[in-house]
N, CA, C and O of each residue as an XYZ file, in Angstrom:
652
protein
N      94.255    129.421    -65.295
C      94.015    130.501    -66.223
C      95.169    130.540    -67.234
O      96.338    130.523    -66.847
N      94.844    130.593    -68.496
C      95.880    130.615    -69.514
C      96.419    132.026    -69.693
O      95.814    132.999    -69.244
N      97.559    132.119    -70.354
C      98.159    133.414    -70.602
C      98.234    133.647    -72.104
O      98.678    132.784    -72.862
N      97.798    134.811    -72.512
C      97.871    135.235    -73.898
C      99.002    136.240    -73.995
O      99.154    137.087    -73.115
N      99.799    136.159    -75.055
C     100.914    137.075    -75.267
C     100.646    137.849    -76.546
O     100.373    137.263    -77.593
N     100.726    139.187    -76.452
C     100.468    140.072    -77.586
C     101.680    140.982    -77.754
O     102.154    141.579    -76.788
N     102.177    141.085    -78.983
C     103.391    141.864    -79.249
C     103.096    143.086    -80.116
O     102.280    143.039    -81.036
N     103.782    144.173    -79.795
C     103.671    145.427    -80.538
C     104.832    145.536    -81.533
O     105.709    144.672    -81.567
N     104.832    146.580    -82.324
C     105.775    146.710    -83.436
C     107.237    146.864    -83.022
O     108.101    146.207    -83.602
N     107.534    147.697    -82.055
C     108.931    147.932    -81.692
C     109.652    146.654    -81.257
O     110.752    146.393    -81.744
N     109.079    145.851    -80.363
C     109.751    144.599    -80.010
C     109.880    143.641    -81.200
O     110.871    142.920    -81.310
N     108.883    143.634    -82.087
C     109.001    142.794    -83.282
C     110.220    143.197    -84.098
O     111.000    142.346    -84.526
N     110.378    144.488    -84.307
C     111.501    144.980    -85.095
C     112.818    144.708    -84.377
O     113.769    144.211    -84.981
N     112.873    145.035    -83.091
C     114.093    144.807    -82.328
C     114.518    143.353    -82.320
O     115.690    143.043    -82.532
N     113.577    142.464    -82.076
C     113.905    141.038    -82.060
C     114.275    140.538    -83.450
O     115.129    139.661    -83.583
N     113.650    141.076    -84.479
C     114.011    140.698    -85.854
C     115.463    141.065    -86.137
O     116.175    140.318    -86.809
N     115.900    142.198    -85.631
C     117.256    142.676    -85.885
C     118.328    141.802    -85.246
O     119.471    141.784    -85.704
N     117.964    141.077    -84.188
C     118.953    140.216    -83.509
C     118.666    138.729    -83.717
O     119.242    137.889    -83.024
N     117.791    138.395    -84.655
C     117.460    136.989    -84.898
C     116.648    136.376    -83.777
O     116.694    135.165    -83.565
N     115.901    137.206    -83.054
C     115.204    136.732    -81.869
C     113.753    136.336    -82.034
O     113.125    135.904    -81.067
N     113.203    136.469    -83.226
C     111.790    136.102    -83.393
C     111.561    134.608    -83.164
O     110.497    134.196    -82.703
N     112.546    133.827    -83.485
C     112.405    132.377    -83.279
C     112.421    132.003    -81.801
O     112.041    130.886    -81.452
N     112.848    132.901    -80.930
C     112.816    132.631    -79.486
C     111.399    132.690    -78.949
O     111.089    132.038    -77.952
N     110.535    133.461    -79.592
C     109.203    133.727    -79.043
C     108.400    132.465    -78.745
O     107.882    132.340    -77.635
N     108.270    131.516    -79.689
C     107.494    130.318    -79.341
C     108.171    129.479    -78.258
O     107.496    128.804    -77.481
N     109.490    129.519    -78.207
C     110.231    128.775    -77.188
C     109.975    129.364    -75.793
O     109.839    128.625    -74.818
N     109.912    130.679    -75.710
C     109.725    131.346    -74.427
C     108.255    131.430    -74.031
O     107.909    131.215    -72.869
N     107.384    131.746    -75.004
C     105.992    132.066    -74.680
C     104.942    131.127    -75.260
O     103.784    131.197    -74.848
N     105.290    130.265    -76.185
C     104.264    129.507    -76.908
C     103.724    130.392    -78.020
O     104.497    130.946    -78.801
N     102.418    130.529    -78.099
C     101.804    131.342    -79.145
C     101.916    132.823    -78.789
O     101.621    133.230    -77.665
N     102.345    133.614    -79.762
C     102.428    135.064    -79.606
C     101.571    135.687    -80.699
O     101.709    135.355    -81.876
N     100.684    136.593    -80.297
C      99.753    137.229    -81.233
C     100.178    138.657    -81.548
O     100.820    139.329    -80.741
N      99.800    139.103    -82.751
C      99.908    140.513    -83.088
C      98.625    140.935    -83.768
O      98.040    140.168    -84.533
N      98.178    142.167    -83.492
C      96.996    142.674    -84.190
C      97.337    142.988    -85.649
O      98.501    143.206    -85.986
N      96.341    143.009    -86.489
C      96.527    143.350    -87.909
C      97.177    144.724    -88.056
O      97.995    144.926    -88.953
N      96.824    145.664    -87.191
C      97.413    147.006    -87.287
C      98.923    146.975    -87.067
O      99.657    147.720    -87.718
N      99.386    146.138    -86.173
C     100.821    145.999    -85.938
C     101.470    145.349    -87.162
O     102.548    145.762    -87.589
N     100.821    144.346    -87.717
C     101.357    143.713    -88.923
C     101.546    144.750    -90.028
O     102.571    144.758    -90.710
N     100.563    145.617    -90.199
C     100.660    146.646    -91.240
C     101.803    147.624    -90.957
O     102.452    148.103    -91.887
N     102.050    147.920    -89.687
C     103.146    148.822    -89.315
C     104.505    148.215    -89.641
O     105.392    148.903    -90.146
N     104.667    146.934    -89.354
C     105.992    146.317    -89.487
C     106.239    145.705    -90.859
O     107.373    145.360    -91.191
N     105.189    145.569    -91.654
C     105.341    145.038    -93.006
C     104.814    146.036    -94.032
O     103.826    145.767    -94.715
N     105.475    147.189    -94.139
C     104.976    148.217    -95.059
C     105.288    147.931    -96.522
O     104.843    148.668    -97.402
N     106.051    146.865    -96.797
C     106.398    146.556    -98.182
C     107.482    147.452    -98.738
O     107.596    147.616    -99.953
N     108.279    148.034    -97.856
C     109.341    148.947    -98.280
C     110.723    148.427    -97.900
O     111.688    149.190    -97.864
N     110.815    147.136    -97.620
C     112.073    146.506    -97.210
C     112.672    147.210    -95.979
O     113.880    147.431    -95.898
N     111.803    147.551    -95.036
C     112.225    148.193    -93.795
C     113.055    147.224    -92.956
O     112.963    146.012    -93.152
N     113.863    147.735    -92.025
C     114.664    146.856    -91.173
C     113.793    145.813    -90.468
O     112.783    146.137    -89.843
N     114.208    144.578    -90.585
C     113.504    143.484    -89.934
C     112.295    142.946    -90.683
O     111.718    141.936    -90.280
N     111.907    143.605    -91.764
C     110.665    143.233    -92.451
C     110.684    141.786    -92.957
O     109.702    141.061    -92.800
N     111.788    141.373    -93.556
C     111.876    140.002    -94.078
C     111.768    138.978    -92.954
O     111.067    137.975    -93.083
N     112.472    139.239    -91.843
C     112.436    138.308    -90.705
C     111.044    138.253    -90.087
O     110.589    137.180    -89.693
N     110.370    139.381    -89.998
C     109.023    139.412    -89.419
C     108.039    138.660    -90.310
O     107.210    137.894    -89.821
N     108.136    138.883    -91.609
C     107.278    138.167    -92.551
C     107.489    136.660    -92.435
O     106.533    135.885    -92.448
N     108.755    136.257    -92.320
C     109.083    134.838    -92.162
C     108.503    134.285    -90.851
O     107.985    133.169    -90.823
N     108.592    135.070    -89.768
C     108.066    134.624    -88.471
C     106.557    134.414    -88.521
O     106.032    133.486    -87.904
N     105.867    135.275    -89.253
C     104.415    135.118    -89.399
C     104.112    133.899    -90.263
O     103.235    133.100    -89.935
N     104.845    133.760    -91.374
C     104.632    132.625    -92.281
C     104.903    131.283    -91.612
O     104.219    130.301    -91.897
N     105.894    131.232    -90.729
C     106.241    129.968    -90.070
C     105.422    129.710    -88.810
O     105.498    128.630    -88.225
N     104.639    130.706    -88.394
C     103.792    130.511    -87.215
C     104.439    130.872    -85.902
O     103.868    130.600    -84.846
N     105.624    131.483    -85.930
C     106.237    131.935    -84.677
C     105.397    133.039    -84.067
O     105.370    133.218    -82.850
N     104.708    133.782    -84.934
C     103.805    134.850    -84.513
C     102.495    134.645    -85.266
O     102.509    134.291    -86.445
N     101.367    134.863    -84.600
C     100.049    134.604    -85.172
C      99.200    135.865    -85.128
O      99.210    136.592    -84.135
N      98.471    136.120    -86.196
C      97.545    137.253    -86.205
C      96.433    137.034    -85.186
O      95.925    135.924    -85.036
N      96.061    138.109    -84.486
C      94.964    138.029    -83.527
C      93.702    137.636    -84.284
O      93.332    138.310    -85.245
N      93.031    136.556    -83.872
C      91.948    135.987    -84.675
C      90.557    136.591    -84.472
O      89.629    136.250    -85.206
N      90.401    137.460    -83.512
C      89.053    137.940    -83.178
C      88.959    139.454    -83.366
O      89.974    140.149    -83.424
N      87.725    139.952    -83.460
C      87.569    141.416    -83.496
C      88.125    142.020    -82.208
O      88.047    141.409    -81.142
N      88.678    143.211    -82.317
C      89.242    143.894    -81.149
C      88.222    144.923    -80.668
O      87.871    145.858    -81.387
N      87.762    144.729    -79.446
C      86.788    145.645    -78.864
C      87.455    146.947    -78.462
O      88.566    146.934    -77.933
N      86.811    148.043    -78.698
C      87.334    149.351    -78.321
C      87.061    149.572    -76.833
O      85.984    150.023    -76.445
N      88.050    149.246    -76.018
C      87.946    149.394    -74.569
C      88.671    150.657    -74.099
O      88.374    151.207    -73.038
N      89.616    151.094    -74.906
C      90.450    152.233    -74.559
C      90.527    153.130    -75.782
O      90.888    152.681    -76.870
N      90.195    154.371    -75.604
C      90.289    155.329    -76.697
C      91.206    156.447    -76.220
O      90.774    157.380    -75.544
N      92.472    156.334    -76.585
C      93.476    157.272    -76.089
C      94.431    157.588    -77.232
O      94.511    156.841    -78.207
N      95.143    158.678    -77.112
C      96.036    159.125    -78.167
C      97.372    158.372    -78.112
O      98.392    158.916    -77.690
N      97.338    157.122    -78.544
C      98.539    156.305    -78.685
C      98.604    155.847    -80.132
O      97.642    155.993    -80.885
N      99.722    155.306    -80.505
C      99.847    154.650    -81.804
C      98.743    153.599    -81.928
O      98.389    152.956    -80.939
N      98.201    153.421    -83.124
C      97.073    152.494    -83.312
C      97.437    151.053    -82.946
O      96.599    150.321    -82.420
N      98.671    150.642    -83.218
C      99.100    149.290    -82.844
C      99.148    149.098    -81.344
O      98.683    148.082    -80.828
N      99.708    150.067    -80.644
C      99.743    150.002    -79.179
C      98.332    149.969    -78.612
O      98.032    149.197    -77.700
N      97.470    150.817    -79.164
C      96.085    150.862    -78.696
C      95.409    149.516    -78.899
O      94.718    149.033    -78.002
N      95.599    148.899    -80.069
C      94.991    147.581    -80.311
C      95.546    146.528    -79.358
O      94.790    145.696    -78.856
N      96.851    146.549    -79.102
C      97.435    145.584    -78.158
C      96.800    145.744    -76.775
O      96.422    144.759    -76.141
N      96.690    146.973    -76.324
C      96.090    147.229    -75.010
C      94.613    146.849    -75.014
O      94.124    146.271    -74.043
N      93.903    147.164    -76.082
C      92.481    146.794    -76.158
C      92.283    145.281    -76.136
O      91.323    144.796    -75.539
N      93.172    144.534    -76.774
C      93.086    143.069    -76.703
C      93.198    142.626    -75.247
O      92.408    141.811    -74.771
N      94.188    143.173    -74.549
C      94.402    142.785    -73.150
C      93.214    143.174    -72.272
O      92.774    142.386    -71.434
N      92.699    144.382    -72.462
C      91.574    144.837    -71.642
C      90.293    144.066    -71.943
O      89.447    143.895    -71.065
N      90.153    143.605    -73.173
C      88.931    142.927    -73.574
C      88.953    141.423    -73.392
O      88.010    140.740    -73.791
N      90.015    140.891    -72.795
C      90.136    139.448    -72.661
C      90.130    139.053    -71.194
O      90.780    139.695    -70.369
N      89.401    138.003    -70.875
C      89.276    137.587    -69.472
C      90.508    136.836    -68.969
O      90.752    136.805    -67.762
N      91.283    136.235    -69.859
C      92.501    135.540    -69.440
C      93.613    136.557    -69.190
O      93.544    137.701    -69.641
N      94.618    136.125    -68.475
C      95.769    136.981    -68.218
C      96.512    137.221    -69.535
O      96.768    136.279    -70.285
N      96.853    138.465    -69.814
C      97.528    138.832    -71.053
C      98.859    139.482    -70.718
O      98.940    140.338    -69.836
N      99.897    139.071    -71.426
C     101.206    139.698    -71.327
C     101.407    140.533    -72.581
O     101.320    140.019    -73.696
N     101.674    141.816    -72.398
C     101.953    142.706    -73.525
C     103.460    142.836    -73.685
O     104.175    143.093    -72.716
N     103.938    142.659    -74.909
C     105.338    142.913    -75.218
C     105.347    144.254    -75.941
O     104.924    144.360    -77.092
N     105.837    145.278    -75.241
C     105.722    146.652    -75.728
C     106.909    147.449    -75.195
O     107.279    147.317    -74.028
N     107.499    148.272    -76.050
C     108.649    149.074    -75.637
C     108.339    150.546    -75.408
O     108.931    151.156    -74.517
N     107.450    151.125    -76.165
C     107.223    152.565    -76.108
C     106.731    152.989    -74.727
O     105.817    152.395    -74.155
N     107.363    154.026    -74.222
C     107.109    154.491    -72.858
C     105.639    154.840    -72.617
O     105.065    154.440    -71.604
N     105.030    155.584    -73.543
C     103.634    156.013    -73.342
C     102.692    154.807    -73.289
O     101.821    154.739    -72.422
N     102.861    153.866    -74.206
C     102.017    152.676    -74.221
C     102.191    151.833    -72.979
O     101.213    151.341    -72.414
N     103.446    151.659    -72.543
C     103.723    150.888    -71.331
C     103.071    151.552    -70.118
O     102.513    150.878    -69.252
N     103.150    152.878    -70.070
C     102.565    153.629    -68.958
C     101.059    153.427    -68.874
O     100.516    153.161    -67.802
N     100.390    153.556    -70.020
C      98.937    153.377    -70.058
C      98.586    151.942    -69.671
O      97.665    151.720    -68.885
N      99.311    150.969    -70.218
C      99.034    149.567    -69.924
C      99.189    149.278    -68.426
O      98.339    148.623    -67.823
N     100.265    149.764    -67.843
C     100.484    149.532    -66.410
C      99.431    150.239    -65.567
O      98.978    149.706    -64.554
N      99.042    151.445    -65.989
C      97.990    152.185    -65.288
C      96.682    151.390    -65.278
O      95.895    151.488    -64.336
N      96.457    150.606    -66.330
C      95.247    149.777    -66.433
C      95.427    148.415    -65.761
O      94.534    147.570    -65.821
N      96.569    148.203    -65.127
C      96.806    146.959    -64.400
C      97.280    145.805    -65.265
O      97.186    144.646    -64.859
N      97.782    146.104    -66.442
C      98.230    145.057    -67.363
C      99.702    144.720    -67.134
O     100.464    145.532    -66.609
N     100.081    143.530    -67.529
C     101.458    143.066    -67.385
C     102.187    143.376    -68.690
O     101.715    143.034    -69.774
N     103.355    144.034    -68.568
C     104.104    144.479    -69.737
C     105.558    144.052    -69.613
O     106.150    144.124    -68.536
N     106.122    143.611    -70.720
C     107.556    143.353    -70.810
C     108.031    143.952    -72.123
O     107.225    144.440    -72.915
N     109.335    143.917    -72.355
C     109.846    144.528    -73.568
C     110.988    143.750    -74.193
O     111.326    142.650    -73.756
N     111.566    144.333    -75.209
C     112.643    143.703    -75.978
C     113.807    143.303    -75.086
O     114.301    142.180    -75.181
N     114.250    144.206    -74.224
C     115.408    143.922    -73.370
C     115.155    142.713    -72.469
O     116.022    141.852    -72.325
N     113.988    142.650    -71.873
C     113.660    141.526    -70.986
C     113.624    140.208    -71.761
O     114.019    139.166    -71.237
N     113.156    140.254    -72.995
C     113.116    139.018    -73.806
C     114.531    138.567    -74.136
O     114.812    137.368    -74.140
N     115.420    139.505    -74.410
C     116.827    139.138    -74.630
C     117.378    138.477    -73.369
O     118.089    137.476    -73.453
N     117.054    139.027    -72.212
C     117.476    138.414    -70.953
C     116.918    137.010    -70.768
O     117.634    136.106    -70.338
N     115.645    136.825    -71.091
C     115.039    135.483    -71.001
C     115.707    134.503    -71.962
O     115.931    133.341    -71.621
N     116.022    134.978    -73.157
C     116.689    134.114    -74.140
C     118.051    133.662    -73.615
O     118.437    132.506    -73.791
N     118.760    134.557    -72.985
C     120.059    134.205    -72.398
C     119.878    133.193    -71.274
O     120.587    132.188    -71.224
N     118.934    133.451    -70.372
C     118.693    132.547    -69.237
C     118.279    131.154    -69.691
O     118.616    130.160    -69.047
N     117.548    131.082    -70.799
C     117.079    129.778    -71.291
C     118.078    129.107    -72.233
O     117.797    128.038    -72.774
N     119.225    129.719    -72.430
C     120.260    129.131    -73.271
C     119.988    129.250    -74.762
O     120.595    128.534    -75.558
N     119.092    130.136    -75.147
C     118.789    130.317    -76.565
C     119.840    131.171    -77.268
O     119.988    131.107    -78.488
N     120.573    131.977    -76.481
C     121.691    132.765    -76.994
C     122.846    132.645    -76.013
O     122.640    132.390    -74.826
N     124.050    132.829    -76.509
C     125.215    132.727    -75.638
C     125.523    134.044    -74.944
O     126.159    134.050    -73.890
N     125.079    135.170    -75.524
C     125.434    136.461    -74.964
C     124.321    137.488    -75.147
O     123.964    137.834    -76.273
N     123.778    137.968    -74.038
C     122.810    139.065    -74.102
C     123.522    140.338    -74.537
O     122.962    141.142    -75.282
N     124.745    140.522    -74.079
C     125.522    141.709    -74.447
C     125.704    141.775    -75.962
O     125.634    142.855    -76.548
N     125.936    140.635    -76.593
C     126.074    140.593    -78.055
C     124.797    141.035    -78.757
O     124.849    141.751    -79.757
N     123.655    140.609    -78.235
C     122.372    141.013    -78.827
C     122.159    142.517    -78.661
O     121.708    143.187    -79.589
N     122.484    143.046    -77.480
C     122.340    144.487    -77.270
C     123.282    145.277    -78.184
O     122.921    146.344    -78.680
N     124.483    144.752    -78.402
C     125.418    145.422    -79.317
C     124.863    145.447    -80.739
O     124.990    146.452    -81.438
N     124.244    144.340    -81.171
C     123.612    144.308    -82.501
C     122.525    145.370    -82.609
O     122.440    146.074    -83.615
N     121.703    145.486    -81.585
C     120.642    146.495    -81.592
C     121.232    147.898    -81.672
O     120.757    148.742    -82.433
N     122.263    148.135    -80.885
C     122.886    149.446    -80.868
C     123.437    149.810    -82.247
O     123.296    150.950    -82.692
N     124.053    148.860    -82.913
C     124.616    149.108    -84.243
C     123.542    149.380    -85.281
O     123.821    149.992    -86.312
N     122.327    148.939    -85.028
C     121.229    149.143    -85.983
C     120.412    150.394    -85.664
O     119.395    150.636    -86.315
N     120.822    151.183    -84.696
C     120.118    152.393    -84.263
C     118.847    152.113    -83.472
O     118.058    153.031    -83.248
N     118.627    150.889    -83.049
C     117.511    150.554    -82.152
C     117.993    150.880    -80.751
O     119.034    150.381    -80.323
N     117.263    151.701    -80.040
C     117.737    152.176    -78.747
C     116.934    151.635    -77.566
O     115.704    151.611    -77.566
N     117.690    151.206    -76.570
C     117.152    150.824    -75.269
C     118.033    151.547    -74.261
O     119.244    151.648    -74.459
N     117.446    152.046    -73.193
C     118.231    152.827    -72.236
C     119.355    151.993    -71.624
O     119.218    150.787    -71.415
N     120.464    152.665    -71.346
C     121.618    152.002    -70.736
C     121.253    151.411    -69.380
O     121.765    150.357    -69.004
N     120.374    152.082    -68.648
C     119.942    151.596    -67.336
C     119.242    150.243    -67.473
O     119.506    149.318    -66.706
N     118.352    150.140    -68.451
C     117.625    148.880    -68.682
C     118.601    147.787    -69.113
O     118.546    146.669    -68.600
N     119.482    148.100    -70.040
C     120.456    147.113    -70.518
C     121.335    146.632    -69.368
O     121.546    145.430    -69.207
N     121.845    147.562    -68.572
C     122.710    147.170    -67.451
C     121.974    146.302    -66.452
O     122.554    145.366    -65.900
N     120.703    146.597    -66.211
C     119.891    145.773    -65.304
C     119.759    144.348    -65.830
O     119.909    143.385    -65.078
N     119.479    144.220    -67.122
C     119.341    142.885    -67.731
C     120.684    142.158    -67.680
O     120.740    140.981    -67.322
N     121.764    142.854    -68.037
C     123.089    142.213    -68.030
C     123.475    141.747    -66.639
O     124.062    140.675    -66.497
N     123.162    142.522    -65.610
C     123.413    142.092    -64.235
C     122.598    140.854    -63.911
O     123.097    139.904    -63.308
N     121.335    140.877    -64.319
C     120.423    139.766    -64.051
C     120.891    138.462    -64.686
O     120.643    137.387    -64.141
N     121.567    138.544    -65.834
C     122.006    137.322    -66.532
C     123.491    137.049    -66.332
O     124.052    136.156    -66.966
N     124.142    137.832    -65.433
C     125.534    137.590    -65.100
C     126.542    138.031    -66.146
O     127.625    137.454    -66.245
N     126.199    139.044    -66.926
C     127.122    139.526    -67.953
C     127.600    140.949    -67.708
O     128.155    141.572    -68.612
N     127.396    141.471    -66.512
C     127.805    142.849    -66.250
C     129.075    142.874    -65.451
O     129.581    143.949    -65.128
C-alpha cells in the first residue's frame, strides 16, 4: 500500500522559515497540498515564507492535489485543514497529514488518521543528516514568531540527541 502525504498551511510556513521545504521530497517523496492551502499561503502580500513556498511549488517539491476533494467531513475547521482531512478520509491508500493546529490534529486523530507536524519534520531532517542542528531550526522559528510548545521541542531535541 502506498503512502500519500498532504501538508497544511502552518507546516508549510514553518518549514519555509527554516529553509526546510527542500527536505520534503527527500523525507517523503511527493507531498501534496490542496488548492485551498495554496491560496492561504500564497496571498500575494509577501507574507512570511511566501517566496519559498512559491519556489517549492514551482520546483515540484510540493504538488497541488490533482483530484476533486470529496466532502467527507463537514466540521468547523479552517478550510485548508478540512480539505487535508477530506483528502485523507476519501483516499483508500494510507495518508500522512502534516498539520500543526491542535483542533485539526484532534479531528484527524479522532478519525484514525496519521498526523505529524513541523517539529517532527525538523527532527527527521536532523536524523537524516539534512541539517546539522534541530535546535538551530527551532531557534529560527522562535525568532520569526512561529510557535511550537516547549514540551514538543524538548521531546524532539531529546530524540535527536540535542537536549
